[in-house]
Backbone bond lengths (Angstrom), bond angles and torsions (degrees), N, CA, C in turn:
res aa  C-N    CA-C-N  psi(-1)  N-CA   C-N-CA  omega(-1)  CA-C   N-CA-C  phi
1 M - - - 1.459 - - 1.525 111.27 -
2 K 1.328 113.70 -43.78 1.465 118.96 -179.75 1.509 110.26 -63.29
3 N 1.334 117.94 -39.66 1.461 121.52 179.35 1.525 111.00 -64.77
4 S 1.331 116.96 -37.20 1.472 121.26 178.91 1.512 110.70 -63.83
5 I 1.332 116.20 -41.39 1.475 121.13 179.33 1.523 109.98 -64.27
6 N 1.328 116.42 -42.02 1.466 120.48 -179.84 1.526 111.19 -63.95
7 I 1.345 116.24 -40.96 1.464 120.27 -179.58 1.533 109.67 -66.08
8 L 1.352 117.39 -41.30 1.458 121.73 179.35 1.530 110.88 -63.42
9 A 1.332 115.62 -40.71 1.458 119.76 178.89 1.523 110.91 -64.52
10 L 1.341 116.15 -39.38 1.454 121.00 179.22 1.526 111.00 -64.69
11 V 1.344 115.32 -42.76 1.475 119.52 179.18 1.522 110.72 -62.48
12 C 1.332 116.57 -43.38 1.473 120.94 179.37 1.515 110.91 -61.55
13 M 1.337 115.76 -41.69 1.462 120.37 -179.62 1.524 110.55 -63.91
14 L 1.359 115.66 -41.84 1.465 119.88 179.37 1.527 111.43 -64.58
15 L 1.346 115.81 -39.20 1.465 119.89 177.85 1.525 111.19 -63.98
16 I 1.321 116.68 -42.14 1.470 121.03 179.06 1.512 110.79 -62.96
17 L 1.337 115.67 -44.44 1.463 119.83 179.81 1.528 110.56 -64.58
18 S 1.335 115.35 -38.89 1.467 119.72 179.51 1.517 110.86 -63.77
19 C 1.353 116.87 -43.94 1.465 121.18 178.74 1.522 111.40 -63.52
20 N 1.332 115.30 -40.83 1.470 118.95 178.65 1.523 110.64 -62.33
21 N 1.344 116.36 -41.02 1.467 119.87 179.43 1.523 111.00 -65.06
22 L 1.357 116.30 -39.92 1.462 120.47 178.16 1.525 110.56 -63.55
23 N 1.333 116.57 -43.37 1.468 120.60 179.78 1.522 111.11 -64.18
24 Q 1.328 115.92 -40.36 1.458 119.43 178.44 1.518 111.63 -64.96
25 Q 1.343 116.76 -40.44 1.460 120.02 179.01 1.526 111.02 -66.87
26 T 1.334 116.01 -40.24 1.465 119.20 178.36 1.522 110.55 -62.44
27 Q 1.315 117.52 -41.02 1.461 121.07 179.27 1.525 110.45 -64.88
28 K 1.330 116.72 -40.14 1.466 120.29 177.10 1.530 110.22 -63.16
29 D 1.326 116.30 -41.54 1.462 120.65 178.75 1.527 110.68 -61.22
30 I 1.322 116.66 -43.35 1.461 121.09 -179.50 1.523 110.72 -62.67
31 E 1.318 116.62 -44.96 1.464 120.80 -178.55 1.519 111.26 -64.76
32 M 1.334 116.77 -44.32 1.474 120.62 178.50 1.515 110.58 -64.29
33 Y 1.317 116.29 -47.35 1.463 121.95 -177.68 1.524 110.86 -58.09
34 S 1.325 116.88 -49.34 1.472 121.66 -177.96 1.519 111.17 -61.89
35 S 1.322 116.14 -42.97 1.461 120.51 -178.56 1.525 111.97 -66.68
36 V 1.326 116.50 -42.89 1.469 120.66 -177.66 1.524 111.39 -64.19
37 W 1.330 117.33 -45.25 1.465 119.03 -178.14 1.522 112.14 -71.51
38 D 1.311 117.55 -28.63 1.467 119.93 172.89 1.523 109.94 -63.23
39 D 1.325 117.00 -43.70 1.467 121.15 179.39 1.532 111.49 -66.37
40 I 1.339 116.57 -40.00 1.468 120.50 -176.09 1.524 111.00 -67.09
41 I 1.329 117.23 -51.64 1.468 121.23 -173.49 1.523 112.17 -83.93
42 N 1.309 117.78 -52.81 1.464 120.15 -172.94 1.528 112.91 -76.80
43 K 1.331 116.47 -32.19 1.464 119.51 -179.10 1.523 112.85 -103.46
44 G 1.325 116.69 -4.03 1.458 120.55 178.01 1.514 114.39 69.49
45 E 1.330 116.86 22.64 1.474 121.07 -177.98 1.523 109.50 -87.03
46 L 1.331 115.16 72.73 1.454 121.56 -176.25 1.523 112.44 -62.92
47 D 1.320 117.14 -27.17 1.468 120.75 -179.57 1.520 112.66 -68.13
48 K 1.341 117.11 -7.68 1.471 119.49 174.68 1.538 110.52 -70.09
49 I 1.343 116.23 -12.85 1.453 119.19 172.68 1.516 106.80 -81.44
50 N 1.317 116.35 86.60 1.462 123.20 -176.50 1.528 109.09 -145.00
51 N 1.329 116.66 179.17 1.462 119.79 -175.63 1.524 113.57 -77.53
52 T 1.319 116.94 2.89 1.466 119.25 172.63 1.523 110.21 -77.67
53 Y 1.325 115.78 -37.76 1.458 121.00 -175.86 1.534 113.66 -111.10
54 F 1.320 116.47 -19.56 1.461 120.86 -176.12 1.528 110.32 -121.90
55 D 1.318 115.05 141.92 1.454 120.76 174.48 1.530 109.07 -64.89
56 E 1.326 116.89 147.45 1.469 121.82 -178.28 1.529 111.24 -55.69
57 N 1.318 116.21 -31.93 1.468 120.96 -178.60 1.526 111.40 -105.11
58 I 1.328 115.77 33.01 1.470 120.00 177.41 1.527 109.09 -47.23
59 T 1.343 116.16 133.14 1.460 121.15 -176.18 1.519 110.61 -126.13
60 L 1.335 115.99 126.20 1.455 121.24 170.73 1.525 106.93 -99.10
61 V 1.316 116.33 113.45 1.458 121.40 -179.64 1.526 107.70 -77.29
62 T 1.316 116.25 113.18 1.470 120.98 -177.04 1.513 109.81 -153.42
63 S 1.309 115.71 172.31 1.476 121.97 -179.52 1.530 108.78 -114.28
64 P 1.334 119.72 143.40 1.469 127.76 10.13 1.531 113.82 -84.44
65 E 1.339 117.91 -13.82 1.466 119.75 176.80 1.512 109.49 -147.25
66 N 1.317 115.41 154.43 1.454 120.60 -177.69 1.524 111.43 -69.15
67 V 1.337 114.32 153.02 1.463 121.23 173.04 1.521 106.66 -98.48
68 V 1.334 117.01 119.51 1.465 120.55 -172.03 1.524 110.47 -125.63
69 G 1.339 116.36 136.22 1.467 121.87 176.54 1.511 111.74 98.28
70 I 1.324 115.89 150.51 1.465 121.21 -175.56 1.519 112.16 -60.89
71 D 1.337 117.94 -45.32 1.458 119.61 -178.21 1.527 112.21 -63.04
72 N 1.312 117.05 -43.40 1.463 120.43 179.78 1.528 111.17 -68.38
73 F 1.315 115.49 -39.50 1.475 121.46 178.72 1.531 109.53 -63.23
74 K 1.313 115.56 -42.85 1.467 121.03 178.83 1.527 110.44 -65.19
75 G 1.329 116.84 -41.96 1.457 120.53 178.70 1.511 111.93 -63.13
76 Y 1.314 116.77 -37.17 1.468 121.18 179.25 1.521 110.21 -62.71
77 Y 1.325 117.36 -49.93 1.460 120.55 -175.40 1.532 113.25 -78.27
78 S 1.326 116.50 -12.51 1.466 118.16 174.19 1.516 111.12 -62.89
79 N 1.338 116.97 -25.89 1.465 121.04 177.81 1.523 111.83 -62.18
80 F 1.318 116.91 -33.79 1.462 120.25 179.27 1.531 110.92 -74.57
81 I 1.331 115.46 -34.65 1.463 119.63 -179.52 1.520 110.80 -70.24
82 T 1.342 116.87 -44.79 1.463 120.90 -178.68 1.522 112.26 -82.84
83 G 1.329 117.21 -23.85 1.461 120.10 -174.34 1.504 114.62 -83.66
84 F 1.356 117.70 -26.39 1.461 119.92 -174.10 1.535 111.49 -126.09
85 S 1.322 114.24 131.11 1.464 119.99 174.29 1.530 108.60 -96.59
86 N 1.319 114.98 160.23 1.471 121.82 -178.12 1.528 112.66 48.91
87 P 1.352 117.06 48.95 1.464 118.65 -179.75 1.533 111.22 -70.58
88 N 1.308 114.68 145.92 1.459 120.26 175.24 1.526 107.33 -138.47
89 F 1.332 114.55 103.28 1.463 121.36 -177.95 1.526 108.23 -108.70
90 T 1.324 115.32 123.04 1.465 120.71 -177.69 1.518 109.79 -127.03
91 I 1.314 116.23 131.37 1.458 120.82 171.34 1.518 107.04 -89.62
92 K 1.329 116.25 107.98 1.456 120.68 -175.52 1.518 112.04 -75.99
93 D 1.355 115.06 -31.06 1.464 119.23 178.66 1.526 107.85 -159.68
94 I 1.306 116.34 144.79 1.464 120.75 177.74 1.527 108.43 -151.48
95 F 1.317 115.35 136.78 1.460 120.12 178.63 1.528 107.89 -150.52
96 G 1.323 115.89 166.86 1.438 118.54 -176.43 1.515 113.98 -157.43
97 Q 1.309 113.62 167.39 1.465 121.40 175.15 1.516 107.27 -148.00
98 G 1.317 116.03 122.55 1.465 119.79 -177.23 1.517 110.09 62.65
99 D 1.345 116.20 -127.16 1.470 119.79 -178.21 1.517 112.54 -97.08
100 K 1.328 117.56 14.28 1.473 121.82 -179.06 1.519 110.94 -112.86
101 L 1.350 115.13 134.80 1.461 121.40 176.99 1.520 108.89 -124.38
102 V 1.325 115.85 153.55 1.463 122.54 174.06 1.517 107.53 -132.03
103 K 1.344 117.03 130.16 1.459 119.10 179.23 1.525 109.72 -126.82
104 H 1.313 115.53 144.24 1.462 124.08 173.12 1.522 105.79 -110.49
105 W 1.351 116.63 118.80 1.454 120.50 -171.65 1.523 112.28 -123.72
106 H 1.341 114.64 163.37 1.470 123.15 179.24 1.523 107.46 -136.76
107 F 1.340 115.99 132.92 1.465 120.79 -178.04 1.525 111.11 -133.10
108 T 1.335 116.07 133.28 1.457 121.41 170.95 1.523 108.34 -130.23
109 G 1.307 115.48 150.16 1.465 120.33 178.09 1.515 109.80 -178.03
110 K 1.326 116.34 163.15 1.467 122.22 178.69 1.514 109.04 -107.92
111 H 1.326 116.94 127.62 1.458 122.31 -176.06 1.522 109.46 -78.41
112 T 1.325 115.75 91.63 1.467 121.31 -176.50 1.521 112.90 -116.50
113 G 1.329 117.33 2.00 1.466 120.70 -179.51 1.511 111.19 -137.60
114 D 1.332 115.31 178.08 1.459 120.60 179.16 1.533 109.90 -64.26
115 F 1.338 115.68 131.60 1.456 121.66 -178.76 1.518 108.73 -131.87
116 F 1.329 117.59 99.85 1.450 123.37 -176.05 1.537 110.99 52.50
117 G 1.331 115.74 41.11 1.455 120.55 178.47 1.512 114.72 86.16
118 I 1.341 117.27 -4.55 1.463 120.71 179.08 1.530 108.41 -87.23
119 P 1.332 118.43 121.03 1.463 120.36 -179.78 1.529 110.87 -66.77
120 P 1.325 117.79 160.06 1.472 121.31 -176.65 1.523 112.93 -56.44
121 T 1.315 115.88 136.91 1.463 121.40 174.66 1.525 111.11 -109.14
122 N 1.342 116.28 -11.74 1.468 122.60 -175.92 1.527 111.71 60.11
123 K 1.313 116.01 22.95 1.464 121.30 175.99 1.528 109.33 -90.05
124 T 1.320 115.87 149.15 1.463 121.43 176.86 1.522 109.39 -98.39
125 V 1.316 115.91 133.25 1.469 120.47 177.18 1.516 109.56 -109.21
126 D 1.307 115.22 147.73 1.465 122.72 179.59 1.519 106.36 -144.96
127 I 1.328 116.83 98.30 1.455 120.81 -171.51 1.532 110.87 -133.60
128 E 1.331 114.00 159.09 1.453 121.67 175.11 1.513 109.41 -128.44
129 G 1.324 116.07 157.11 1.449 119.94 179.04 1.509 111.46 -164.51
130 T 1.332 114.63 -178.82 1.457 121.86 179.31 1.524 108.88 -130.47
131 T 1.322 116.71 142.62 1.457 121.81 178.88 1.528 109.79 -126.00
132 L 1.343 115.78 130.68 1.461 121.36 172.73 1.519 107.68 -95.24
133 V 1.307 116.99 131.20 1.467 122.78 -172.88 1.528 110.64 -126.30
134 K 1.321 114.83 140.15 1.463 120.48 171.36 1.514 108.50 -118.61
135 M 1.320 116.02 134.06 1.455 122.18 179.67 1.531 108.48 -105.96
136 K 1.333 115.66 156.62 1.453 121.61 176.74 1.512 109.00 -147.11
137 D 1.324 115.76 115.09 1.470 121.20 179.24 1.521 111.28 53.85
138 G 1.346 116.52 41.28 1.456 120.35 176.70 1.515 114.62 79.55
139 K 1.334 117.93 8.77 1.462 121.57 179.49 1.524 109.80 -121.72
140 I 1.331 115.69 157.29 1.466 121.53 179.37 1.520 108.00 -77.78
141 A 1.334 117.17 120.63 1.461 121.17 -174.35 1.531 113.63 -110.65
142 Q 1.321 116.41 -27.67 1.473 118.41 -178.51 1.515 110.22 -156.77
143 E 1.338 115.92 143.50 1.459 121.46 175.93 1.528 109.10 -137.49
144 Q 1.330 114.83 149.37 1.462 121.07 173.87 1.519 107.83 -144.50
145 D 1.345 115.59 118.59 1.459 121.66 -176.28 1.526 111.39 -94.05
146 F 1.330 115.04 144.31 1.455 121.89 174.08 1.532 107.86 -129.77
147 M 1.344 116.68 121.16 1.462 121.93 179.46 1.521 108.35 -153.36
148 D 1.335 116.18 167.65 1.456 121.20 178.65 1.519 108.84 -86.10
149 N 1.335 116.13 93.20 1.465 120.13 -177.44 1.525 112.20 -64.47
150 M 1.313 117.91 -28.89 1.458 120.43 178.40 1.526 111.19 -63.91
151 V 1.341 116.38 -43.57 1.463 120.74 177.48 1.527 109.77 -63.70
152 F 1.331 116.12 -41.48 1.466 120.89 179.63 1.529 110.20 -59.48
153 M 1.328 117.83 -46.56 1.452 121.71 -179.91 1.523 111.71 -68.73
154 Q 1.332 116.75 -32.67 1.463 119.90 175.61 1.525 110.90 -64.55
155 Q 1.336 116.08 -41.97 1.461 119.80 -179.21 1.521 111.87 -67.90
156 L 1.327 116.95 -29.85 1.464 120.57 175.63 1.527 111.81 -78.41
157 G 1.347 116.18 -12.59 1.460 120.07 176.77 1.510 114.54 92.97
158 F 1.329 118.62 7.16 1.463 120.97 -178.14 1.533 111.70 -87.29
159 V 1.287 116.42 -24.91 1.457 121.37 176.54 1.525 106.99 -127.03
160 S 1.320 116.55 127.89 1.459 119.87 -177.04 1.525 111.33 -71.59
161 D 1.308 114.91 144.18 1.459 121.48 176.73 1.532 108.69 -67.33
162 P 1.332 118.15 127.20 1.465 120.44 -178.89 1.524 113.72 -63.96
163 N 1.332 117.23 -13.85 1.461 121.39 -179.94 1.528 113.17 -87.10
164 N 1.334 117.53 -3.68 1.464 120.40 -175.20 1.527 112.90 -58.08
165 L 1.329 116.40 -46.29 1.469 119.84 -178.41 1.522 110.80 -60.95
166 A 1.324 116.49 -40.11 1.465 120.29 -179.91 1.528 110.90 -65.47
167 I 1.335 117.23 -36.76 1.463 120.78 179.91 1.524 110.49 -66.17
168 I 1.331 116.86 -45.19 1.472 120.40 179.27 1.524 110.07 -66.31
169 S 1.328 117.00 -40.16 1.458 120.23 177.40 1.524 111.13 -60.92
170 T 1.325 116.40 -39.39 1.478 121.02 177.69 1.518 110.92 -61.55
171 A 1.337 116.35 -41.24 1.462 120.88 179.48 1.527 110.93 -63.24
172 Y 1.327 117.10 -44.21 1.468 120.50 179.27 1.526 111.26 -65.95
173 D 1.323 117.40 -41.55 1.462 120.64 179.19 1.523 111.35 -61.40
174 A 1.349 115.72 -42.04 1.466 119.81 179.25 1.531 110.45 -65.86
175 F 1.317 117.86 -39.52 1.466 121.66 179.40 1.533 109.73 -62.84
176 A 1.333 116.48 -41.79 1.463 120.70 -179.24 1.536 111.73 -62.67
177 K 1.322 116.99 -29.87 1.471 122.00 -179.85 1.531 112.35 -88.40
178 G 1.335 116.30 -3.49 1.466 119.47 -176.05 1.513 112.18 75.49
179 D 1.322 116.07 18.35 1.467 121.77 -178.35 1.538 109.27 -89.89
180 V 1.320 115.92 84.10 1.465 120.59 -177.39 1.523 111.23 -62.61
181 E 1.325 116.69 -39.94 1.469 119.76 179.83 1.526 110.47 -62.06
182 G 1.337 116.59 -36.70 1.449 120.14 177.98 1.517 112.76 -65.52
183 V 1.348 115.63 -37.48 1.466 119.36 176.81 1.524 109.82 -66.21
184 V 1.325 115.79 -48.42 1.467 121.27 -177.27 1.526 111.18 -61.66
185 A 1.332 117.30 -29.73 1.470 120.87 -179.51 1.518 112.11 -63.27
186 T 1.338 117.70 -20.63 1.459 120.76 178.85 1.527 112.15 -88.45
187 F 1.350 117.16 -5.91 1.464 122.00 -176.26 1.525 112.02 -86.08
188 S 1.317 115.36 144.84 1.471 120.96 165.33 1.525 107.47 -76.43
189 P 1.338 118.67 148.83 1.465 119.95 178.65 1.527 113.67 -56.07
190 D 1.335 117.27 -29.33 1.466 120.33 -177.44 1.529 112.58 -104.68
191 I 1.325 117.15 29.46 1.455 121.76 179.73 1.533 110.34 -59.01
192 V 1.336 115.59 141.69 1.466 122.21 177.03 1.526 107.83 -120.26
193 W 1.334 116.80 128.78 1.467 122.60 -169.45 1.524 109.50 -124.92
194 Y 1.345 116.45 128.19 1.461 121.94 178.24 1.530 110.13 -119.84
195 E 1.312 116.54 126.10 1.463 121.83 169.03 1.528 108.62 -84.03
196 A 1.340 116.79 155.04 1.457 120.90 -178.05 1.521 111.81 -61.59
197 E 1.322 115.54 139.93 1.459 119.82 176.45 1.524 109.06 -60.94
198 G 1.316 116.71 131.88 1.459 121.56 -175.89 1.506 112.69 98.97
199 N 1.337 116.92 -18.39 1.455 121.42 173.77 1.533 107.61 -76.40
200 P 1.353 118.16 133.28 1.476 119.14 179.45 1.528 113.29 -53.10
201 Y 1.354 116.73 -29.91 1.459 119.79 -177.67 1.526 112.67 -77.37
202 A 1.340 116.40 -3.88 1.464 119.98 177.12 1.522 112.10 -77.90
203 D 1.332 116.40 -2.29 1.468 120.13 -176.96 1.521 113.07 -63.47
204 K 1.326 117.39 -18.42 1.464 120.29 -178.66 1.534 112.13 -117.66
205 N 1.335 115.75 18.89 1.473 119.61 176.29 1.519 111.57 -60.64
206 P 1.334 118.84 142.89 1.465 125.38 -10.65 1.515 110.96 -86.76
207 Y 1.308 115.89 148.24 1.465 121.60 173.42 1.523 107.06 -85.19
208 K 1.317 115.53 129.61 1.467 119.27 -177.52 1.521 110.24 -120.08
209 G 1.310 115.28 119.70 1.448 120.20 179.66 1.520 112.11 88.80
210 A 1.320 115.70 157.98 1.462 122.10 -174.93 1.516 113.30 -60.93
211 N 1.330 118.37 -39.89 1.465 120.65 -176.86 1.526 112.03 -60.91
212 E 1.324 116.65 -45.16 1.458 119.62 -179.60 1.530 110.93 -65.37
213 I 1.317 117.43 -37.19 1.464 121.23 -179.95 1.529 110.56 -68.42
214 V 1.318 116.39 -45.80 1.463 120.60 -178.76 1.537 110.31 -62.48
215 E 1.335 116.37 -45.34 1.460 119.76 -177.44 1.537 112.08 -75.71
216 G 1.330 116.51 -43.71 1.464 120.01 -172.15 1.510 114.98 -85.29
217 V 1.330 117.46 -20.22 1.464 119.71 -178.84 1.530 110.59 -119.05
218 F 1.323 117.54 -64.80 1.461 120.51 -175.30 1.524 111.63 -59.92
219 G 1.336 116.89 -43.76 1.461 121.18 -178.96 1.516 112.26 -62.17
220 R 1.318 116.36 -41.03 1.454 120.33 -179.77 1.539 111.19 -69.67
221 V 1.318 116.77 -37.17 1.468 120.24 177.22 1.529 110.34 -60.23
222 V 1.332 117.21 -47.10 1.459 121.75 -179.25 1.529 111.08 -62.69
223 N 1.318 116.72 -40.61 1.470 121.19 -177.07 1.527 113.17 -74.51
224 E 1.341 117.00 -27.27 1.462 119.92 -170.66 1.515 114.91 -107.52
225 W 1.358 118.31 -10.54 1.465 120.08 -174.86 1.529 111.10 -131.90
226 D 1.313 114.61 141.42 1.466 121.86 171.33 1.525 109.02 -99.69
227 G 1.329 115.23 138.37 1.462 119.84 175.22 1.513 113.83 60.03
228 F 1.337 116.97 30.77 1.465 119.23 -179.61 1.531 109.17 -71.16
229 K 1.336 114.91 127.60 1.466 118.85 178.86 1.522 110.17 -151.50
230 L 1.328 113.99 160.48 1.455 122.64 178.15 1.518 108.06 -104.81
231 V 1.343 117.05 127.74 1.460 120.10 -176.43 1.522 110.50 -129.37
232 N 1.325 115.34 164.11 1.478 122.86 178.50 1.530 111.84 53.58
233 I 1.314 115.73 43.27 1.460 120.19 -178.01 1.531 110.20 -75.83
234 K 1.303 116.12 125.49 1.448 122.29 175.14 1.520 108.58 -127.52
235 L 1.326 116.40 130.87 1.456 121.78 -176.84 1.530 110.12 -104.17
236 H 1.334 115.46 139.05 1.460 121.32 -178.04 1.535 107.90 -129.36
237 E 1.330 115.80 116.44 1.464 120.19 -179.86 1.525 110.47 -72.65
238 M 1.329 116.51 136.30 1.458 122.71 179.08 1.529 108.86 -123.11
239 S 1.318 116.32 172.68 1.465 120.58 177.73 1.517 110.29 -76.67
240 E 1.326 114.95 169.61 1.464 123.67 175.18 1.535 112.14 54.61
241 N 1.338 116.21 41.67 1.472 122.42 173.56 1.521 112.14 58.37
242 Q 1.328 115.45 47.30 1.452 120.99 176.44 1.531 108.71 -124.02
243 V 1.323 114.60 148.89 1.466 121.01 177.73 1.526 108.10 -133.46
244 L 1.334 115.73 134.68 1.457 121.61 175.34 1.524 108.19 -107.08
245 A 1.329 115.88 130.17 1.458 121.05 176.33 1.525 108.94 -116.13
246 T 1.329 116.57 130.18 1.460 121.34 172.42 1.522 107.52 -109.24
247 L 1.327 117.93 137.43 1.458 122.44 -172.57 1.523 110.49 -164.41
248 R 1.336 115.92 -174.50 1.458 121.76 176.11 1.531 108.76 -135.77
249 Y 1.336 114.97 148.53 1.460 121.77 173.51 1.526 108.75 -99.05
250 N 1.332 116.35 130.61 1.470 122.34 171.32 1.521 108.53 -119.97
251 G 1.311 116.94 143.76 1.445 120.60 176.62 1.507 111.31 166.21
252 T 1.337 115.75 170.19 1.467 122.23 179.83 1.522 109.16 -124.94
253 N 1.335 115.33 127.51 1.463 119.74 179.96 1.532 109.42 -69.96
254 K 1.326 116.60 126.87 1.470 121.08 -176.68 1.524 112.10 -64.69
255 A 1.316 117.72 -35.63 1.470 120.78 -175.25 1.523 112.23 -76.50
256 T 1.332 117.80 -35.76 1.467 121.00 -173.95 1.520 113.58 -107.89
257 G 1.331 117.70 -18.90 1.452 120.91 -176.04 1.510 113.52 75.68
258 K 1.317 117.91 6.70 1.464 122.00 -179.19 1.530 110.08 -88.05
259 S 1.331 115.39 142.83 1.461 121.19 -178.07 1.522 111.33 -103.96
260 I 1.321 115.44 160.69 1.467 121.59 178.06 1.520 110.38 -128.65
261 D 1.293 114.88 151.22 1.464 123.96 168.80 1.531 104.25 -142.14
262 A 1.342 114.39 75.33 1.466 121.19 -166.80 1.520 112.02 -99.80
263 Q 1.308 114.40 139.32 1.471 121.43 175.63 1.522 109.73 -77.48
264 V 1.340 117.07 134.85 1.470 122.00 -173.46 1.529 110.26 -142.46
265 A 1.323 116.42 150.88 1.469 122.99 169.77 1.519 108.20 -132.78
266 H 1.309 116.18 139.83 1.469 122.94 176.73 1.529 108.60 -119.02
267 H 1.299 115.65 129.42 1.461 121.22 177.16 1.540 107.52 -108.69
268 W 1.324 116.09 114.51 1.468 122.45 -177.17 1.527 110.43 -107.31
269 T 1.337 115.05 143.28 1.456 121.91 173.72 1.516 108.77 -123.23
270 L 1.318 116.75 136.63 1.468 121.18 -177.17 1.518 110.86 -128.37
271 E 1.312 114.59 157.41 1.465 120.84 173.87 1.517 108.72 -153.15
272 N 1.342 114.69 129.40 1.460 120.97 179.06 1.531 113.17 51.50
273 G 1.335 115.19 42.49 1.453 119.69 174.60 1.511 116.02 79.80
274 K 1.322 118.12 9.85 1.464 121.42 178.98 1.534 110.58 -130.54
275 I 1.334 116.05 151.31 1.461 121.05 179.14 1.522 109.24 -80.17
276 T 1.323 115.92 123.11 1.468 120.81 -179.21 1.519 112.95 -107.70
277 G 1.340 117.40 -18.47 1.457 118.77 -177.44 1.524 112.43 -151.72
278 F 1.339 115.36 150.46 1.467 121.95 178.74 1.518 108.47 -144.78
279 Q 1.333 115.08 133.70 1.470 120.97 173.98 1.528 107.65 -132.86
280 Q 1.323 114.50 125.39 1.459 120.40 179.48 1.534 110.76 -97.60
281 Y 1.320 115.86 139.34 1.463 122.63 170.24 1.525 106.59 -125.37
282 A 1.333 118.16 124.61 1.456 119.86 -172.57 1.522 111.71 -144.84
283 D 1.350 115.12 164.31 1.454 122.33 172.98 1.529 106.55 -77.16
284 T 1.323 114.93 80.57 1.475 119.94 -172.87 1.527 112.02 -68.14
285 R 1.333 117.93 -24.80 1.464 119.98 176.94 1.536 110.35 -62.59
286 Q 1.326 115.54 -43.74 1.462 119.22 178.70 1.518 111.33 -65.73
287 L 1.327 116.84 -39.76 1.462 119.87 177.92 1.518 110.51 -63.26
288 A 1.320 116.49 -42.62 1.477 120.44 180.00 1.529 111.88 -65.63
289 D 1.340 116.60 -42.90 1.460 120.42 -179.44 1.531 110.84 -62.83
290 A 1.337 116.87 -37.38 1.468 119.97 -178.89 1.518 111.93 -71.58
291 S 1.327 116.18 -23.00 1.456 120.49 -177.77 1.518 113.28 -89.95
292 N 1.350 117.86 -7.27 1.458 120.83 -175.88 1.533 111.27 -121.67
């Protein structure tokens, strides 16, 4: 009986020591992994993708086929180094068990270089994702990334944000109510606004920023027109985060008493949920005639 107890105690001790060793190795893996990817992405040290930190058969599980081997893996991630300036890669959380790690990451950067054959768009991306990792003998052996590729492509401008129409509609609704603050809330701080050539308000093109637009366009409309309104507004979604609006201007010029029913088109550009650009196309002859 005594021998049985001693053997059981020995087995328990061995199990505890084994678990402690596994936990220590997992912690070492986490520390190495976090440090290496910080150097690769944030410092551009692509040569850290080598057999010191990565298994010779490192595999990136992806579609349509996996990326296998250090050279191929390095070539794949070189696109991120050359494609984005001012990268900021942060591991928000990472944990593991045995030879498996899970990381929650955040990446921002400006697309200023070639990225998998895509020429620079100068768009800024801000994305998050999760990566499943397998380690082998203290080296990174396999990775599989999970992220919202649709959001990523929207931020690069290749797929339009589905909320664009709602944002433009909000701007028009606010304008109809005389809610200037509501209109301005849809603007990016660096919005650039062009009135149609031949329109008297084009004299200060381009208007940059909300203040110039409010004072140079909205303010003049209120001062110079009675009952000015936008009617028959129809929105048309376009590629690369652009929206085309077709509509008509109605109103009466205060100085001349002449009315307009002018055909108009507005070309809107958006980025990250805000309006960055506006171009007006209008029946400027009718606008001019009503003003004289």
